[in-house]
BAMARKE-282377 format. One line per 2 residues: for each residue x, y, z of C-alpha. Coordinates in steps of 0.2 Angstrom, whole numbers. Layout:
# BAMARKE-282377
X/Y/Z ~ ...
//
This chain:
# BAMARKE-282377
722/674/469 ~ 718/657/462
712/643/474 ~ 715/625/467
711/609/474 ~ 719/596/465
737/592/460 ~ 732/592/442
725/609/444 ~ 740/615/452
752/608/438 ~ 741/617/425
742/633/435 ~ 761/632/437
765/626/420 ~ 780/636/412
783/645/429 ~ 802/644/434
802/655/450 ~ 789/648/461
790/651/480 ~ 781/637/491
775/640/509 ~ 768/624/516
756/627/530 ~ 742/617/540
731/632/539 ~ 724/641/554
734/656/547 ~ 742/669/558
753/684/556 ~ 769/673/555
762/664/540 ~ 757/680/532
775/686/534 ~ 782/671/526
770/674/512 ~ 776/692/509
795/686/510 ~ 791/671/498
783/684/486 ~ 800/694/486
810/678/481 ~ 797/670/469
782/673/458 ~ 771/665/458
768/661/478 ~ 761/644/481
754/641/498 ~ 747/624/504
734/622/517 ~ 735/603/522
732/596/541 ~ 744/582/540
739/568/551 ~ 758/563/551
762/579/561 ~ 752/573/576
758/561/588 ~ 747/546/596
740/557/610 ~ 739/574/601
721/580/595 ~ 722/578/575
703/580/575 ~ 703/595/585
716/605/576 ~ 707/621/569
701/620/551 ~ 699/638/545
699/636/526 ~ 689/651/521
696/662/534 ~ 713/658/528
708/661/510 ~ 701/678/515
718/682/525 ~ 728/678/510
718/688/498 ~ 719/703/509
738/701/511 ~ 743/697/495
733/708/483 ~ 745/709/468
753/693/467 ~ 746/677/460
744/665/474 ~ 739/647/472
734/637/485 ~ 729/618/486
718/613/499 ~ 716/594/502
708/584/516 ~ 719/571/523
711/554/518 ~ 705/543/532
719/530/528 ~ 736/534/523
751/525/519 ~ 769/528/525
784/523/514 ~ 801/520/520
812/529/508 ~ 827/518/512
844/525/516 ~ 847/542/511
862/545/499 ~ 879/542/507
871/532/521 ~ 880/516/515
//
């Protein structure tokens, strides 16, 4: 298993791959996440799991700062679960400031 921490590292690892499976998570992995990883492995190779605690998924009164960050435990779980599959991960910290961009109307919303 390869742990990557930047977009460029991920691009380098995936260069030339055309059957990538992606499992986005916010970390603090449990059995359902691992089940998704196994399912993803049946449909693609390599499997990429993201571990990213996204501030935008928390409401104004929800505890973003209290959400468990268990990166090393998550890596250990993935290594035990996916022994024979190349798994790449991107682990990034949410910047203190972030921008939200309005993508505009969706196609067909004219």
